[in-house]
All heavy atoms as TSV, in Angstrom:
chain	resi	resn	atom	element	x	y	z
A	1	MET	N	N	0.823	-1.186	0.021
A	1	MET	CA	C	0.002	0.030	0.032
A	1	MET	C	C	0.894	1.265	0.017
A	1	MET	O	O	0.542	2.176	-0.651
A	1	MET	CB	C	-0.934	-0.044	1.199
A	1	MET	CG	C	-1.969	1.075	1.196
A	1	MET	SD	S	-3.006	1.143	-0.195
A	1	MET	CE	C	-4.285	0.100	0.284
A	2	THR	N	N	1.966	1.180	0.746
A	2	THR	CA	C	2.907	2.376	0.753
A	2	THR	C	C	3.489	2.584	-0.616
A	2	THR	O	O	3.584	3.736	-1.003
A	2	THR	CB	C	4.003	2.100	1.764
A	2	THR	OG1	O	3.371	1.807	3.082
A	2	THR	CG2	C	4.910	3.291	1.959
A	3	TRP	N	N	3.792	1.512	-1.309
A	3	TRP	CA	C	4.413	1.698	-2.591
A	3	TRP	C	C	3.371	2.366	-3.550
A	3	TRP	O	O	3.764	3.307	-4.314
A	3	TRP	CB	C	4.774	0.300	-3.206
A	3	TRP	CG	C	5.202	0.377	-4.643
A	3	TRP	CD1	C	6.475	0.679	-5.083
A	3	TRP	CD2	C	4.460	0.158	-5.732
A	3	TRP	NE1	N	6.461	0.605	-6.422
A	3	TRP	CE2	C	5.257	0.292	-6.890
A	3	TRP	CE3	C	3.116	-0.178	-5.948
A	3	TRP	CZ2	C	4.731	0.165	-8.150
A	3	TRP	CZ3	C	2.642	-0.275	-7.249
A	3	TRP	CH2	C	3.455	-0.150	-8.384
A	4	LEU	N	N	2.136	1.963	-3.500
A	4	LEU	CA	C	1.058	2.564	-4.364
A	4	LEU	C	C	0.896	4.057	-3.976
A	4	LEU	O	O	0.741	4.873	-4.877
A	4	LEU	CB	C	-0.168	1.793	-4.270
A	4	LEU	CG	C	-1.257	2.097	-5.192
A	4	LEU	CD1	C	-0.799	1.898	-6.643
A	4	LEU	CD2	C	-2.490	1.189	-4.919
A	5	ALA	N	N	0.928	4.367	-2.718
A	5	ALA	CA	C	0.763	5.776	-2.362
A	5	ALA	C	C	1.965	6.602	-2.828
A	5	ALA	O	O	1.799	7.752	-3.254
A	5	ALA	CB	C	0.657	5.870	-0.819
A	6	GLY	N	N	3.117	6.046	-2.762
A	6	GLY	CA	C	4.332	6.766	-3.260
A	6	GLY	C	C	4.376	6.928	-4.773
A	6	GLY	O	O	4.996	7.886	-5.278
A	7	ALA	N	N	3.704	6.062	-5.454
A	7	ALA	CA	C	3.636	6.045	-6.920
A	7	ALA	C	C	2.541	6.950	-7.438
A	7	ALA	O	O	2.412	7.096	-8.669
A	7	ALA	CB	C	3.564	4.658	-7.477
A	8	SER	N	N	1.691	7.576	-6.634
A	8	SER	CA	C	0.496	8.293	-7.090
A	8	SER	C	C	0.813	9.354	-8.063
A	8	SER	O	O	0.084	9.578	-9.014
A	8	SER	CB	C	-0.363	8.775	-5.964
A	8	SER	OG	O	0.390	9.698	-5.177
A	9	PHE	N	N	1.888	10.117	-7.848
A	9	PHE	CA	C	2.220	11.197	-8.778
A	9	PHE	C	C	2.637	10.649	-10.129
A	9	PHE	O	O	2.200	11.113	-11.158
A	9	PHE	CB	C	3.379	12.060	-8.166
A	9	PHE	CG	C	3.707	13.213	-9.087
A	9	PHE	CD1	C	2.875	14.333	-9.193
A	9	PHE	CD2	C	4.912	13.250	-9.726
A	9	PHE	CE1	C	3.180	15.360	-10.074
A	9	PHE	CE2	C	5.238	14.300	-10.569
A	9	PHE	CZ	C	4.435	15.369	-10.726
A	10	GLY	N	N	3.441	9.594	-10.047
A	10	GLY	CA	C	3.810	8.955	-11.323
A	10	GLY	C	C	2.643	8.339	-12.081
A	10	GLY	O	O	2.610	8.335	-13.316
A	11	ILE	N	N	1.679	7.855	-11.281
A	11	ILE	CA	C	0.533	7.267	-11.904
A	11	ILE	C	C	-0.296	8.373	-12.628
A	11	ILE	O	O	-0.779	8.187	-13.671
A	11	ILE	CB	C	-0.347	6.545	-10.860
A	11	ILE	CG1	C	0.390	5.287	-10.440
A	11	ILE	CG2	C	-1.714	6.196	-11.389
A	11	ILE	CD1	C	-0.275	4.629	-9.254
A	12	GLY	N	N	-0.435	9.490	-12.026
A	12	GLY	CA	C	-1.127	10.622	-12.671
A	12	GLY	C	C	-0.403	11.077	-13.963
A	12	GLY	O	O	-1.069	11.334	-14.945
A	13	LEU	N	N	0.894	11.136	-13.985
A	13	LEU	CA	C	1.580	11.443	-15.186
A	13	LEU	C	C	1.473	10.348	-16.220
A	13	LEU	O	O	1.304	10.630	-17.431
A	13	LEU	CB	C	3.073	11.717	-14.909
A	13	LEU	CG	C	3.388	12.954	-14.042
A	13	LEU	CD1	C	4.798	13.018	-13.721
A	13	LEU	CD2	C	2.866	14.209	-14.705
A	14	ALA	N	N	1.575	9.153	-15.814
A	14	ALA	CA	C	1.531	8.049	-16.800
A	14	ALA	C	C	0.098	7.857	-17.413
A	14	ALA	O	O	-0.038	7.399	-18.498
A	14	ALA	CB	C	1.900	6.686	-16.096
A	15	HIS	N	N	-0.909	8.230	-16.591
A	15	HIS	CA	C	-2.262	8.104	-17.158
A	15	HIS	C	C	-2.421	8.985	-18.422
A	15	HIS	O	O	-3.003	8.506	-19.333
A	15	HIS	CB	C	-3.265	8.583	-16.105
A	15	HIS	CG	C	-4.702	8.512	-16.556
A	15	HIS	ND1	N	-5.290	9.628	-17.034
A	15	HIS	CD2	C	-5.563	7.485	-16.579
A	15	HIS	CE1	C	-6.526	9.289	-17.366
A	15	HIS	NE2	N	-6.753	7.968	-17.123
A	16	GLN	N	N	-1.903	10.127	-18.422
A	16	GLN	CA	C	-2.019	11.053	-19.579
A	16	GLN	C	C	-1.253	10.489	-20.731
A	16	GLN	O	O	-1.704	10.492	-21.871
A	16	GLN	CB	C	-1.611	12.441	-19.210
A	16	GLN	CG	C	-1.879	13.496	-20.284
A	16	GLN	CD	C	-3.355	13.827	-20.316
A	16	GLN	OE1	O	-4.084	13.682	-19.351
A	16	GLN	NE2	N	-3.777	14.309	-21.454
A	17	GLN	N	N	0.029	10.090	-20.485
A	17	GLN	CA	C	0.900	9.746	-21.596
A	17	GLN	C	C	0.713	8.290	-22.066
A	17	GLN	O	O	1.043	7.968	-23.193
A	17	GLN	CB	C	2.322	9.918	-21.091
A	17	GLN	CG	C	2.652	11.315	-20.745
A	17	GLN	CD	C	2.503	12.244	-21.942
A	17	GLN	OE1	O	2.926	11.927	-23.063
A	17	GLN	NE2	N	1.935	13.361	-21.687
A	18	LEU	N	N	0.210	7.394	-21.168
A	18	LEU	CA	C	0.122	5.967	-21.563
A	18	LEU	C	C	-1.331	5.505	-21.593
A	18	LEU	O	O	-1.639	4.727	-22.580
A	18	LEU	CB	C	0.920	5.150	-20.571
A	18	LEU	CG	C	0.917	3.634	-20.702
A	18	LEU	CD1	C	1.680	3.277	-21.933
A	18	LEU	CD2	C	1.542	2.946	-19.473
A	19	GLY	N	N	-2.144	5.961	-20.726
A	19	GLY	CA	C	-3.501	5.423	-20.647
A	19	GLY	C	C	-4.345	5.733	-21.849
A	19	GLY	O	O	-5.052	4.859	-22.427
A	20	TYR	N	N	-4.314	6.966	-22.329
A	20	TYR	CA	C	-5.142	7.340	-23.475
A	20	TYR	C	C	-4.729	6.564	-24.739
A	20	TYR	O	O	-5.601	5.953	-25.436
A	20	TYR	CB	C	-5.174	8.816	-23.705
A	20	TYR	CG	C	-5.891	9.636	-22.631
A	20	TYR	CD1	C	-5.391	10.842	-22.198
A	20	TYR	CD2	C	-7.055	9.157	-22.031
A	20	TYR	CE1	C	-6.039	11.547	-21.221
A	20	TYR	CE2	C	-7.687	9.877	-21.047
A	20	TYR	CZ	C	-7.205	11.076	-20.637
A	20	TYR	OH	O	-7.789	11.827	-19.707
A	21	PRO	N	N	-3.490	6.615	-25.109
A	21	PRO	CA	C	-3.140	5.813	-26.323
A	21	PRO	C	C	-3.401	4.412	-26.223
A	21	PRO	O	O	-3.780	3.729	-27.135
A	21	PRO	CB	C	-1.621	6.176	-26.467
A	21	PRO	CG	C	-1.377	7.418	-25.742
A	21	PRO	CD	C	-2.361	7.401	-24.625
A	22	LEU	N	N	-3.076	3.791	-25.076
A	22	LEU	CA	C	-3.332	2.391	-24.884
A	22	LEU	C	C	-4.782	2.070	-24.930
A	22	LEU	O	O	-5.235	1.027	-25.508
A	22	LEU	CB	C	-2.712	1.937	-23.531
A	22	LEU	CG	C	-2.668	0.444	-23.279
A	22	LEU	CD1	C	-1.865	-0.318	-24.300
A	22	LEU	CD2	C	-2.061	0.209	-21.900
A	23	GLY	N	N	-5.610	2.900	-24.406
A	23	GLY	CA	C	-7.066	2.729	-24.439
A	23	GLY	C	C	-7.609	2.772	-25.892
A	23	GLY	O	O	-8.646	2.172	-26.157
A	24	ARG	N	N	-6.898	3.517	-26.713
A	24	ARG	CA	C	-7.353	3.576	-28.128
A	24	ARG	C	C	-6.883	2.350	-28.957
A	24	ARG	O	O	-7.478	1.969	-29.869
A	24	ARG	CB	C	-6.863	4.829	-28.768
A	24	ARG	CG	C	-7.675	6.049	-28.377
A	24	ARG	CD	C	-7.294	7.265	-29.210
A	24	ARG	NE	N	-5.899	7.567	-29.138
A	24	ARG	CZ	C	-5.404	8.688	-28.567
A	24	ARG	NH1	N	-6.233	9.559	-28.120
A	24	ARG	NH2	N	-4.082	8.861	-28.478
A	25	VAL	N	N	-5.717	1.860	-28.603
A	25	VAL	CA	C	-5.134	0.721	-29.376
A	25	VAL	C	C	-5.729	-0.622	-29.037
A	25	VAL	O	O	-5.860	-1.500	-29.916
A	25	VAL	CB	C	-3.569	0.704	-29.100
A	25	VAL	CG1	C	-2.981	-0.554	-29.653
A	25	VAL	CG2	C	-2.928	1.939	-29.716
A	26	LEU	N	N	-6.112	-0.826	-27.819
A	26	LEU	CA	C	-6.640	-2.108	-27.388
A	26	LEU	C	C	-7.867	-2.593	-28.164
A	26	LEU	O	O	-7.915	-3.783	-28.575
A	26	LEU	CB	C	-6.954	-2.066	-25.876
A	26	LEU	CG	C	-5.709	-2.127	-24.998
A	26	LEU	CD1	C	-6.149	-1.953	-23.482
A	26	LEU	CD2	C	-4.847	-3.376	-25.181
A	27	PRO	N	N	-8.825	-1.761	-28.493
A	27	PRO	CA	C	-9.953	-2.227	-29.357
A	27	PRO	C	C	-9.488	-2.720	-30.706
A	27	PRO	O	O	-10.085	-3.650	-31.182
A	27	PRO	CB	C	-10.888	-1.016	-29.391
A	27	PRO	CG	C	-10.539	-0.155	-28.249
A	27	PRO	CD	C	-9.129	-0.413	-28.032
A	28	GLU	N	N	-8.488	-2.124	-31.232
A	28	GLU	CA	C	-7.985	-2.529	-32.517
A	28	GLU	C	C	-7.347	-3.913	-32.404
A	28	GLU	O	O	-7.241	-4.663	-33.444
A	28	GLU	CB	C	-7.001	-1.531	-33.105
A	28	GLU	CG	C	-7.623	-0.180	-33.387
A	28	GLU	CD	C	-6.566	0.934	-33.725
A	28	GLU	OE1	O	-5.371	0.564	-33.819
A	28	GLU	OE2	O	-6.944	2.013	-33.894
A	29	LEU	N	N	-6.828	-4.237	-31.193
A	29	LEU	CA	C	-6.181	-5.574	-31.050
A	29	LEU	C	C	-7.154	-6.591	-30.619
A	29	LEU	O	O	-6.870	-7.740	-30.332
A	29	LEU	CB	C	-5.106	-5.418	-29.904
A	29	LEU	CG	C	-3.975	-4.523	-30.251
A	29	LEU	CD1	C	-3.017	-4.383	-29.086
A	29	LEU	CD2	C	-3.189	-5.008	-31.420
A	30	GLY	N	N	-8.484	-6.263	-30.504
A	30	GLY	CA	C	-9.495	-7.141	-30.185
A	30	GLY	C	C	-9.897	-7.310	-28.744
A	30	GLY	O	O	-10.644	-8.170	-28.376
A	31	VAL	N	N	-9.357	-6.406	-27.889
A	31	VAL	CA	C	-9.759	-6.412	-26.447
A	31	VAL	C	C	-11.092	-5.701	-26.357
A	31	VAL	O	O	-11.197	-4.582	-26.742
A	31	VAL	CB	C	-8.657	-5.732	-25.603
A	31	VAL	CG1	C	-9.144	-5.696	-24.140
A	31	VAL	CG2	C	-7.305	-6.380	-25.768
A	32	PRO	N	N	-12.097	-6.349	-25.793
A	32	PRO	CA	C	-13.449	-5.769	-25.744
A	32	PRO	C	C	-13.505	-4.607	-24.722
A	32	PRO	O	O	-12.616	-4.544	-23.797
A	32	PRO	CB	C	-14.337	-6.928	-25.350
A	32	PRO	CG	C	-13.418	-7.835	-24.587
A	32	PRO	CD	C	-12.119	-7.742	-25.262
A	33	ASP	N	N	-14.497	-3.791	-24.834
A	33	ASP	CA	C	-14.768	-2.754	-23.884
A	33	ASP	C	C	-15.183	-3.367	-22.501
A	33	ASP	O	O	-15.590	-4.457	-22.488
A	33	ASP	CB	C	-15.904	-1.818	-24.343
A	33	ASP	CG	C	-15.492	-0.948	-25.529
A	33	ASP	OD1	O	-14.338	-0.790	-25.732
A	33	ASP	OD2	O	-16.476	-0.397	-26.174
A	34	GLY	N	N	-14.999	-2.610	-21.511
A	34	GLY	CA	C	-15.423	-3.087	-20.220
A	34	GLY	C	C	-14.241	-3.319	-19.192
A	34	GLY	O	O	-13.167	-2.704	-19.317
A	35	TRP	N	N	-14.431	-4.273	-18.340
A	35	TRP	CA	C	-13.548	-4.538	-17.248
A	35	TRP	C	C	-12.202	-5.001	-17.722
A	35	TRP	O	O	-11.184	-4.687	-17.051
A	35	TRP	CB	C	-14.126	-5.500	-16.244
A	35	TRP	CG	C	-15.266	-4.957	-15.509
A	35	TRP	CD1	C	-16.603	-5.184	-15.625
A	35	TRP	CD2	C	-15.257	-3.868	-14.493
A	35	TRP	NE1	N	-17.387	-4.445	-14.801
A	35	TRP	CE2	C	-16.574	-3.594	-14.115
A	35	TRP	CE3	C	-14.200	-3.120	-13.958
A	35	TRP	CZ2	C	-16.838	-2.660	-13.135
A	35	TRP	CZ3	C	-14.530	-2.211	-12.982
A	35	TRP	CH2	C	-15.858	-1.930	-12.624
A	36	LEU	N	N	-12.140	-5.799	-18.747
A	36	LEU	CA	C	-10.836	-6.294	-19.264
A	36	LEU	C	C	-9.958	-5.187	-19.679
A	36	LEU	O	O	-8.818	-5.084	-19.346
A	36	LEU	CB	C	-11.050	-7.342	-20.311
A	36	LEU	CG	C	-9.811	-7.899	-20.897
A	36	LEU	CD1	C	-8.988	-8.619	-19.809
A	36	LEU	CD2	C	-10.105	-8.836	-22.101
A	37	ARG	N	N	-10.465	-4.235	-20.521
A	37	ARG	CA	C	-9.757	-3.177	-21.020
A	37	ARG	C	C	-9.342	-2.216	-19.893
A	37	ARG	O	O	-8.212	-1.739	-19.870
A	37	ARG	CB	C	-10.506	-2.428	-22.097
A	37	ARG	CG	C	-9.597	-1.387	-22.815
A	37	ARG	CD	C	-10.140	-0.906	-24.097
A	37	ARG	NE	N	-11.279	0.052	-23.777
A	37	ARG	CZ	C	-11.947	0.684	-24.789
A	37	ARG	NH1	N	-11.702	0.391	-26.053
A	37	ARG	NH2	N	-12.858	1.489	-24.452
A	38	LEU	N	N	-10.221	-1.966	-18.970
A	38	LEU	CA	C	-9.971	-1.114	-17.827
A	38	LEU	C	C	-8.839	-1.724	-17.027
A	38	LEU	O	O	-7.929	-1.022	-16.519
A	38	LEU	CB	C	-11.201	-0.966	-16.985
A	38	LEU	CG	C	-11.058	-0.056	-15.742
A	38	LEU	CD1	C	-10.639	1.350	-16.098
A	38	LEU	CD2	C	-12.262	-0.067	-14.958
A	39	SER	N	N	-8.808	-3.052	-16.739
A	39	SER	CA	C	-7.856	-3.663	-15.976
A	39	SER	C	C	-6.489	-3.656	-16.711
A	39	SER	O	O	-5.471	-3.357	-15.993
A	39	SER	CB	C	-8.185	-5.139	-15.813
A	39	SER	OG	O	-9.393	-5.272	-15.115
A	40	VAL	N	N	-6.391	-3.801	-18.003
A	40	VAL	CA	C	-5.166	-3.739	-18.712
A	40	VAL	C	C	-4.538	-2.360	-18.665
A	40	VAL	O	O	-3.352	-2.193	-18.383
A	40	VAL	CB	C	-5.361	-4.280	-20.204
A	40	VAL	CG1	C	-4.133	-3.921	-21.060
A	40	VAL	CG2	C	-5.693	-5.706	-20.317
A	41	VAL	N	N	-5.332	-1.347	-18.953
A	41	VAL	CA	C	-4.907	0.020	-18.911
A	41	VAL	C	C	-4.479	0.436	-17.541
A	41	VAL	O	O	-3.407	1.006	-17.300
A	41	VAL	CB	C	-5.982	0.983	-19.460
A	41	VAL	CG1	C	-5.597	2.432	-19.271
A	41	VAL	CG2	C	-6.201	0.768	-20.916
A	42	GLY	N	N	-5.309	0.097	-16.482
A	42	GLY	CA	C	-5.018	0.378	-15.128
A	42	GLY	C	C	-3.747	-0.276	-14.647
A	42	GLY	O	O	-2.911	0.304	-13.984
A	43	GLY	N	N	-3.554	-1.579	-14.996
A	43	GLY	CA	C	-2.302	-2.268	-14.629
A	43	GLY	C	C	-1.096	-1.675	-15.247
A	43	GLY	O	O	-0.035	-1.508	-14.585
A	44	ALA	N	N	-1.230	-1.368	-16.493
A	44	ALA	CA	C	-0.040	-0.705	-17.214
A	44	ALA	C	C	0.335	0.617	-16.611
A	44	ALA	O	O	1.519	0.917	-16.445
A	44	ALA	CB	C	-0.371	-0.563	-18.685
A	45	ILE	N	N	-0.628	1.367	-16.206
A	45	ILE	CA	C	-0.403	2.757	-15.683
A	45	ILE	C	C	0.222	2.560	-14.295
A	45	ILE	O	O	1.176	3.293	-13.953
A	45	ILE	CB	C	-1.738	3.476	-15.468
A	45	ILE	CG1	C	-2.156	3.900	-16.946
A	45	ILE	CG2	C	-1.580	4.697	-14.682
A	45	ILE	CD1	C	-3.560	4.480	-17.053
A	46	VAL	N	N	-0.253	1.635	-13.475
A	46	VAL	CA	C	0.299	1.452	-12.113
A	46	VAL	C	C	1.727	0.947	-12.193
A	46	VAL	O	O	2.644	1.450	-11.491
A	46	VAL	CB	C	-0.540	0.482	-11.290
A	46	VAL	CG1	C	0.174	0.004	-10.029
A	46	VAL	CG2	C	-1.895	1.049	-10.939
A	47	VAL	N	N	2.037	0.040	-13.114
A	47	VAL	CA	C	3.379	-0.470	-13.338
A	47	VAL	C	C	4.345	0.669	-13.777
A	47	VAL	O	O	5.410	0.868	-13.305
A	47	VAL	CB	C	3.454	-1.639	-14.284
A	47	VAL	CG1	C	4.804	-2.017	-14.690
A	47	VAL	CG2	C	2.780	-2.860	-13.629
A	48	ALA	N	N	3.903	1.400	-14.803
A	48	ALA	CA	C	4.748	2.526	-15.331
A	48	ALA	C	C	4.864	3.624	-14.341
A	48	ALA	O	O	5.895	4.220	-14.241
A	48	ALA	CB	C	4.096	3.014	-16.631
A	49	GLY	N	N	3.818	3.960	-13.581
A	49	GLY	CA	C	3.897	4.989	-12.576
A	49	GLY	C	C	4.711	4.716	-11.389
A	49	GLY	O	O	5.313	5.561	-10.760
A	50	GLY	N	N	4.854	3.434	-11.127
A	50	GLY	CA	C	5.622	2.961	-9.932
A	50	GLY	C	C	7.146	2.827	-10.232
A	50	GLY	O	O	7.958	2.635	-9.382
A	51	SER	N	N	7.422	2.835	-11.541
A	51	SER	CA	C	8.886	2.632	-11.897
A	51	SER	C	C	9.730	3.767	-11.674
A	51	SER	O	O	9.355	4.913	-11.781
A	51	SER	CB	C	8.929	2.230	-13.402
A	51	SER	OG	O	8.174	1.016	-13.579
């Protein structure tokens, strides 16, 4: 939990730079709308923001 709190600023920055483009590309790759796409984008943002 502490790691996630410390990564919050990076997550905010990564959301703008990574989340929007990834959210547009995933439907083209066949990932359906909904929880799966949200999970993929959210996971990628948390990993990139925490790095």
